[in-house]
Backbone as ProteinMPNN parsed JSONL, in Angstrom:
{"seq_chain_A": "MQVFDKIISDRGSRYAVSGGTATSREEAAALLAQLKRNKRFAKATHNTWAAILSGEPVKDDDGEAGAGALMLQMLERAGLVDHVVIVTRWYGGKHLGGDRFRHVADAVRLYLRETGLGDQSA", "coords_chain_A": {"N_chain_A": [[133.426, 156.84, 64.997], [130.296, 156.735, 63.442], [128.896, 156.157, 60.252], [126.271, 156.642, 58.046], [125.591, 156.282, 54.907], [124.252, 157.544, 51.804], [121.435, 157.601, 52.343], [119.107, 159.03, 51.809], [117.554, 160.268, 48.911], [116.605, 162.835, 46.78], [115.304, 164.553, 44.147], [117.823, 164.767, 42.98], [119.469, 165.664, 45.063], [121.453, 164.288, 47.66], [121.731, 162.536, 50.747], [123.478, 161.93, 53.842], [124.156, 160.632, 57.121], [126.016, 161.072, 60.091], [127.998, 160.493, 63.051], [129.328, 160.816, 66.42], [130.923, 160.384, 69.637], [131.516, 163.251, 71.622], [132.782, 165.73, 73.792], [133.425, 168.357, 73.808], [133.838, 171.453, 71.948], [136.168, 171.252, 70.496], [136.549, 168.492, 70.246], [134.288, 167.942, 68.741], [134.907, 169.346, 66.408], [137.101, 167.847, 65.635], [135.876, 165.411, 64.987], [134.353, 166.198, 62.777], [136.432, 166.933, 61.062], [137.624, 164.437, 60.759], [135.589, 163.1, 59.344], [135.62, 164.619, 56.996], [138.02, 163.859, 55.922], [137.504, 161.907, 54.195], [137.236, 162.229, 50.877], [134.86, 162.486, 49.432], [132.969, 163.399, 51.359], [134.207, 165.74, 52.065], [133.806, 167.257, 49.803], [131.119, 167.742, 49.874], [128.079, 169.662, 49.729], [126.911, 170.668, 52.07], [127.732, 170.17, 55.473], [126.119, 169.867, 58.011], [125.876, 170.253, 61.514], [125.099, 169.311, 64.936], [125.045, 169.429, 68.527], [124.93, 168.674, 72.05], [127.056, 169.74, 74.198], [128.693, 169.108, 77.084], [126.469, 170.152, 78.41], [126.005, 172.462, 76.964], [124.297, 173.771, 74.223], [125.24, 173.47, 70.844], [125.732, 174.317, 67.388], [126.089, 174.132, 63.802], [125.128, 175.379, 60.844], [126.322, 175.269, 58.356], [125.703, 176.579, 55.954], [123.198, 175.565, 55.351], [120.6, 176.893, 56.074], [118.894, 177.053, 59.124], [118.818, 174.308, 59.543], [120.603, 173.283, 61.48], [119.467, 174.192, 63.877], [117.065, 172.754, 63.925], [118.088, 170.144, 64.114], [119.379, 170.328, 66.605], [117.206, 170.736, 68.308], [115.94, 168.253, 68.023], [117.912, 166.555, 69.114], [117.942, 167.476, 71.734], [115.332, 166.766, 72.562], [115.604, 164.008, 72.382], [117.354, 163.563, 74.389], [120.062, 163.301, 74.021], [123.314, 163.705, 74.813], [126.67, 165.038, 74.725], [127.439, 164.07, 72.235], [127.94, 164.221, 68.815], [126.011, 164.911, 65.948], [125.985, 164.705, 62.49], [124.642, 165.904, 59.535], [124.912, 165.348, 56.201], [124.744, 166.892, 53.033], [124.585, 166.614, 49.569], [124.115, 168.807, 47.125], [121.68, 168.683, 44.589], [120.982, 170.308, 42.45], [118.378, 171.185, 42.271], [116.073, 173.143, 44.04], [114.76, 172.207, 47.191], [112.956, 173.282, 48.889], [110.796, 173.301, 51.704], [111.011, 170.579, 52.038], [113.628, 169.908, 52.51], [114.034, 170.193, 55.243], [112.484, 168.132, 56.242], [113.964, 165.982, 55.287], [116.372, 166.326, 56.691], [115.445, 165.922, 59.319], [114.529, 163.269, 59.06], [116.969, 162.009, 58.591], [118.321, 162.417, 61.034], [116.595, 161.008, 62.741], [116.945, 158.415, 61.689], [119.628, 158.022, 62.37], [119.497, 158.053, 65.207], [117.859, 155.824, 65.608], [119.315, 153.687, 64.37], [121.684, 153.68, 65.831], [120.79, 153.313, 68.361], [120.72, 155.281, 70.253], [119.645, 157.753, 72.613], [116.211, 158.967, 72.823], [114.18, 157.573, 70.564], [111.803, 158.648, 69.638], [112.045, 161.244, 69.035]], "CA_chain_A": [[132.404, 157.555, 64.257], [129.429, 155.905, 62.606], [128.462, 156.853, 59.046], [125.208, 156.008, 57.271], [125.7, 157.01, 53.643], [123.245, 157.318, 50.756], [120.2, 157.21, 53.027], [117.982, 159.759, 51.225], [117.809, 160.892, 47.617], [115.419, 163.586, 46.355], [115.563, 165.531, 43.084], [119.257, 164.893, 42.758], [120.192, 165.847, 46.323], [121.685, 163.053, 48.392], [121.988, 162.777, 52.166], [124.107, 160.942, 54.716], [124.189, 161.086, 58.51], [127.169, 160.53, 60.803], [128.112, 161.032, 64.4], [130.228, 160.187, 67.365], [131.028, 160.973, 70.96], [132.336, 164.458, 71.782], [132.413, 166.471, 75.002], [133.853, 169.749, 73.66], [133.844, 171.941, 70.566], [137.381, 170.746, 69.863], [136.289, 167.105, 69.867], [133.31, 168.005, 67.65], [135.661, 169.766, 65.221], [137.939, 166.707, 65.24], [135.002, 164.444, 64.31], [134.038, 166.745, 61.458], [137.663, 166.821, 60.27], [137.774, 163.012, 60.437], [134.618, 162.815, 58.284], [136.045, 165.298, 55.768], [139.189, 163.202, 55.334], [136.92, 161.212, 53.052], [137.109, 163.277, 49.86], [133.444, 162.634, 49.072], [132.33, 164.237, 52.363], [134.855, 167.055, 52.003], [133.238, 167.981, 48.668], [129.676, 167.9, 50.059], [127.598, 171.047, 49.764], [126.678, 171.027, 53.479], [127.959, 169.241, 56.577], [125.453, 170.526, 59.126], [126.002, 169.439, 62.713], [124.567, 169.821, 66.2], [125.405, 168.629, 69.698], [124.832, 169.282, 73.375], [128.383, 169.416, 74.719], [128.819, 169.509, 78.491], [125.297, 170.944, 78.738], [125.888, 173.637, 76.095], [123.864, 173.457, 72.859], [126.044, 174.067, 69.777], [125.319, 173.873, 66.061], [126.648, 174.833, 62.652], [124.282, 175.105, 59.68], [127.175, 175.094, 57.178], [125.013, 177.087, 54.774], [121.849, 174.979, 55.244], [119.949, 177.752, 57.072], [117.849, 176.497, 59.97], [118.944, 172.859, 59.736], [121.277, 173.015, 62.748], [118.505, 174.423, 64.957], [116.165, 171.601, 63.91], [118.841, 169.005, 64.635], [119.599, 170.562, 68.021], [115.918, 170.494, 68.963], [115.729, 166.805, 68.042], [118.855, 165.962, 70.058], [117.469, 167.835, 73.068], [114.172, 165.907, 72.844], [116.072, 162.628, 72.528], [118.209, 163.489, 75.566], [121.396, 162.878, 73.588], [124.335, 164.691, 75.187], [128.066, 164.687, 74.467], [127.439, 163.282, 70.997], [127.738, 165.083, 67.65], [125.339, 164.311, 64.791], [126.293, 165.476, 61.282], [123.855, 165.567, 58.353], [125.627, 165.786, 55.007], [123.92, 166.991, 51.832], [125.174, 166.947, 48.273], [123.045, 169.503, 46.408], [121.436, 168.06, 43.298], [120.651, 171.256, 41.394], [116.998, 171.663, 42.371], [115.698, 173.536, 45.401], [113.824, 171.275, 47.81], [112.014, 173.995, 49.743], [110.639, 172.758, 53.055], [111.349, 169.152, 52.088], [114.991, 169.711, 53.026], [113.936, 170.02, 56.696], [111.975, 166.773, 56.455], [115.08, 165.071, 55.052], [117.297, 166.456, 57.823], [114.806, 165.248, 60.454], [114.551, 161.834, 58.785], [118.35, 161.552, 58.756], [118.611, 162.357, 62.474], [115.815, 159.879, 63.271], [117.629, 157.191, 61.274], [120.84, 157.9, 63.181], [119.105, 157.667, 66.563], [117.336, 154.452, 65.552], [120.371, 152.725, 64.025], [122.717, 153.625, 66.885], [120.151, 153.004, 69.63], [121.002, 156.375, 71.187], [118.585, 158.703, 72.895], [114.8, 158.583, 72.692], [113.95, 157.56, 69.13], [110.56, 159.321, 69.239], [112.374, 162.653, 68.765]], "C_chain_A": [[131.611, 156.551, 63.43], [128.913, 156.748, 61.446], [127.393, 156.007, 58.352], [125.073, 156.829, 55.991], [124.553, 156.63, 52.706], [121.914, 156.874, 51.339], [118.955, 157.863, 52.424], [118.432, 160.352, 49.9], [116.516, 161.563, 47.166], [115.843, 164.639, 45.333], [117.05, 165.81, 42.899], [120.078, 165.128, 44.011], [120.304, 164.503, 47.03], [122.107, 163.396, 49.816], [122.698, 161.599, 52.817], [124.024, 161.496, 56.137], [125.311, 160.343, 59.222], [127.163, 161.066, 62.221], [129.093, 160.264, 65.249], [130.277, 160.958, 68.663], [131.954, 162.187, 70.948], [131.858, 165.178, 73.038], [132.819, 167.937, 74.937], [133.77, 170.145, 72.19], [135.058, 171.4, 69.799], [137.181, 169.307, 69.398], [135.27, 167.048, 68.725], [134.015, 168.374, 66.344], [136.534, 168.62, 64.714], [137.107, 165.641, 64.52], [134.664, 164.917, 62.898], [135.25, 166.639, 60.535], [137.901, 165.37, 59.853], [136.832, 162.636, 59.29], [135.096, 163.387, 56.952], [137.343, 164.758, 55.19], [138.756, 162.313, 54.163], [136.588, 162.285, 52.023], [135.656, 163.54, 49.47], [132.716, 163.554, 50.05], [132.934, 165.639, 52.369], [134.251, 167.908, 50.887], [131.728, 168.195, 48.784], [129.306, 169.377, 50.116], [127.444, 171.529, 51.206], [127.042, 169.859, 54.381], [127.429, 169.945, 57.828], [125.586, 169.649, 60.362], [125.409, 170.136, 63.931], [124.974, 168.873, 67.319], [125.067, 169.405, 70.96], [126.098, 168.829, 74.09], [128.539, 169.984, 76.118], [127.687, 170.463, 78.877], [125.064, 172.159, 77.859], [125.443, 173.226, 74.695], [124.725, 174.201, 71.835], [125.6, 173.497, 68.442], [126.07, 174.674, 65.008], [125.834, 174.419, 61.436], [125.098, 174.802, 58.427], [126.429, 175.461, 55.891], [123.61, 176.543, 54.569], [120.995, 175.64, 56.33], [118.806, 177.052, 57.797], [117.998, 175.023, 60.281], [119.595, 172.522, 61.08], [120.342, 173.178, 63.93], [117.529, 173.25, 65.063], [116.858, 170.381, 64.515], [119.035, 169.125, 66.145], [118.324, 170.282, 68.814], [115.645, 168.986, 69.08], [116.655, 166.111, 69.037], [118.44, 166.252, 71.493], [116.302, 166.943, 73.467], [114.591, 164.464, 73.106], [116.943, 162.448, 73.772], [119.623, 163.048, 75.242], [122.411, 163.978, 73.887], [125.721, 164.126, 74.907], [128.194, 163.74, 73.274], [127.112, 164.229, 69.844], [127.023, 164.288, 66.564], [125.549, 165.258, 63.611], [125.401, 164.984, 60.147], [124.555, 166.192, 57.153], [124.664, 165.81, 53.831], [124.801, 167.348, 50.64], [124.034, 167.528, 47.446], [122.921, 168.948, 44.994], [121.003, 168.991, 42.195], [119.231, 171.784, 41.424], [116.692, 171.983, 43.827], [114.624, 172.597, 45.937], [112.789, 171.974, 48.678], [111.987, 173.385, 51.133], [110.973, 171.279, 53.169], [112.744, 168.921, 52.645], [114.971, 169.525, 54.543], [113.415, 168.625, 57.037], [113.112, 165.775, 56.291], [116.105, 165.131, 56.191], [116.731, 165.712, 59.031], [114.823, 163.736, 60.267], [115.951, 161.255, 58.983], [118.707, 161.422, 60.234], [117.856, 161.188, 63.11], [116.489, 158.539, 62.925], [118.869, 156.961, 62.135], [120.498, 157.426, 64.595], [118.633, 156.21, 66.605], [118.464, 153.433, 65.342], [121.445, 152.591, 65.104], [122.127, 153.232, 68.236], [120.369, 154.065, 70.692], [119.78, 157.25, 71.418], [117.202, 158.106, 72.764], [114.437, 158.693, 71.22], [112.653, 158.222, 68.699], [110.806, 160.777, 68.88], [112.109, 163.006, 67.317]], "O_chain_A": [[132.169, 155.648, 62.807], [128.539, 157.907, 61.628], [127.587, 154.817, 58.104], [124.513, 157.925, 55.995], [123.972, 155.549, 52.806], [121.329, 155.889, 50.888], [117.862, 157.304, 52.517], [119.542, 160.87, 49.779], [115.455, 160.939, 47.167], [116.653, 165.514, 45.637], [117.465, 166.95, 42.688], [121.27, 164.822, 44.027], [119.381, 163.69, 47.005], [122.757, 164.413, 50.057], [122.546, 160.446, 52.411], [123.843, 162.699, 56.327], [125.534, 159.154, 58.994], [126.41, 161.984, 62.548], [129.614, 159.219, 64.86], [129.732, 162.057, 68.768], [133.028, 162.161, 70.348], [130.659, 165.226, 73.312], [132.592, 168.686, 75.888], [133.65, 169.296, 71.307], [134.976, 171.127, 68.601], [137.588, 168.942, 68.295], [135.379, 166.198, 67.841], [133.747, 167.78, 65.299], [136.689, 168.442, 63.505], [137.576, 165.036, 63.556], [134.685, 164.135, 61.948], [135.111, 166.295, 59.361], [138.328, 165.105, 58.73], [137.236, 161.929, 58.366], [134.995, 162.735, 55.913], [137.738, 165.146, 54.09], [139.544, 162.012, 53.266], [135.751, 163.152, 52.274], [135.272, 164.681, 49.21], [131.93, 164.401, 49.627], [132.238, 166.615, 52.648], [134.187, 169.132, 51.004], [131.12, 168.771, 47.883], [130.113, 170.224, 50.5], [127.802, 172.662, 51.528], [126.707, 168.709, 54.097], [128.188, 170.536, 58.596], [125.427, 168.432, 60.275], [125.239, 171.355, 63.962], [125.215, 167.686, 67.098], [124.934, 170.628, 70.941], [126.201, 167.684, 74.531], [128.52, 171.2, 76.309], [127.907, 171.452, 79.576], [124.036, 172.824, 77.987], [126.115, 172.428, 74.042], [124.917, 175.412, 71.942], [125.151, 172.354, 68.358], [126.611, 175.745, 65.284], [125.844, 173.253, 61.041], [124.599, 174.134, 57.522], [126.51, 174.758, 54.884], [122.894, 177.02, 53.688], [120.703, 175.037, 57.363], [117.88, 176.53, 57.177], [117.356, 174.53, 61.209], [119.178, 171.574, 61.746], [120.403, 172.402, 64.883], [117.205, 172.807, 66.165], [116.273, 169.671, 65.334], [118.877, 168.148, 66.877], [118.373, 169.657, 69.874], [115.176, 168.512, 70.115], [116.237, 165.182, 69.728], [118.564, 165.395, 72.368], [116.275, 166.419, 74.58], [114.007, 163.782, 73.947], [117.238, 161.321, 74.167], [120.31, 162.484, 76.093], [122.371, 165.052, 73.285], [125.921, 162.912, 74.858], [128.941, 162.761, 73.301], [126.118, 164.955, 69.895], [127.374, 163.141, 66.287], [125.318, 166.462, 63.721], [125.397, 163.795, 59.827], [124.762, 167.404, 57.097], [123.871, 164.888, 53.641], [125.636, 168.25, 50.698], [123.09, 166.816, 47.103], [123.916, 168.765, 44.293], [120.683, 168.531, 41.099], [118.9, 172.72, 40.697], [117.005, 171.205, 44.728], [113.69, 172.237, 45.22], [111.848, 171.339, 49.154], [113.023, 173.001, 51.675], [111.194, 170.775, 54.27], [113.021, 167.855, 53.194], [115.793, 168.784, 55.083], [113.858, 168.013, 58.009], [113.219, 164.825, 57.067], [116.64, 164.101, 56.602], [117.448, 164.96, 59.691], [115.103, 162.999, 61.212], [116.1, 160.14, 59.484], [119.322, 160.437, 60.643], [118.418, 160.46, 63.928], [116.585, 157.649, 63.769], [119.128, 155.841, 62.575], [121.132, 156.51, 65.118], [118.97, 155.463, 67.524], [118.549, 152.437, 66.06], [122.041, 151.527, 65.272], [122.86, 152.861, 69.153], [120.226, 153.799, 71.885], [118.975, 157.456, 70.509], [117.042, 156.895, 72.614], [114.389, 159.798, 70.68], [112.411, 158.352, 67.499], [109.882, 161.476, 68.465], [112.327, 164.147, 66.909]]}, "name": "protein", "num_of_chains": 1, "seq": "MQVFDKIISDRGSRYAVSGGTATSREEAAALLAQLKRNKRFAKATHNTWAAILSGEPVKDDDGEAGAGALMLQMLERAGLVDHVVIVTRWYGGKHLGGDRFRHVADAVRLYLRETGLGDQSA"}
């Protein structure tokens, strides 16, 4: 699993992005559990994730409504399959409105760029 921590900060909210190879929901759940073994990530407000596993699109907003769908769309465009991407947010006390979607997209783009996976224009 690769983790890029403290990548975005806005009005007190902080973001990280992580990911790794998975071919099933069970493997995706195992990656999320591995991430949450780090107490800091376990206490995060949201650990939103998305993946295309064996051709099936799956996502979990983890309370960040709409974020998983955005991530899934980006992964589909990038052609990234059998790989889970997790965007973590620690809520900073102020609502970000639509900016939260920009931050999620920026986090996924950073992950694709830094790992060299998929089509980075997504």
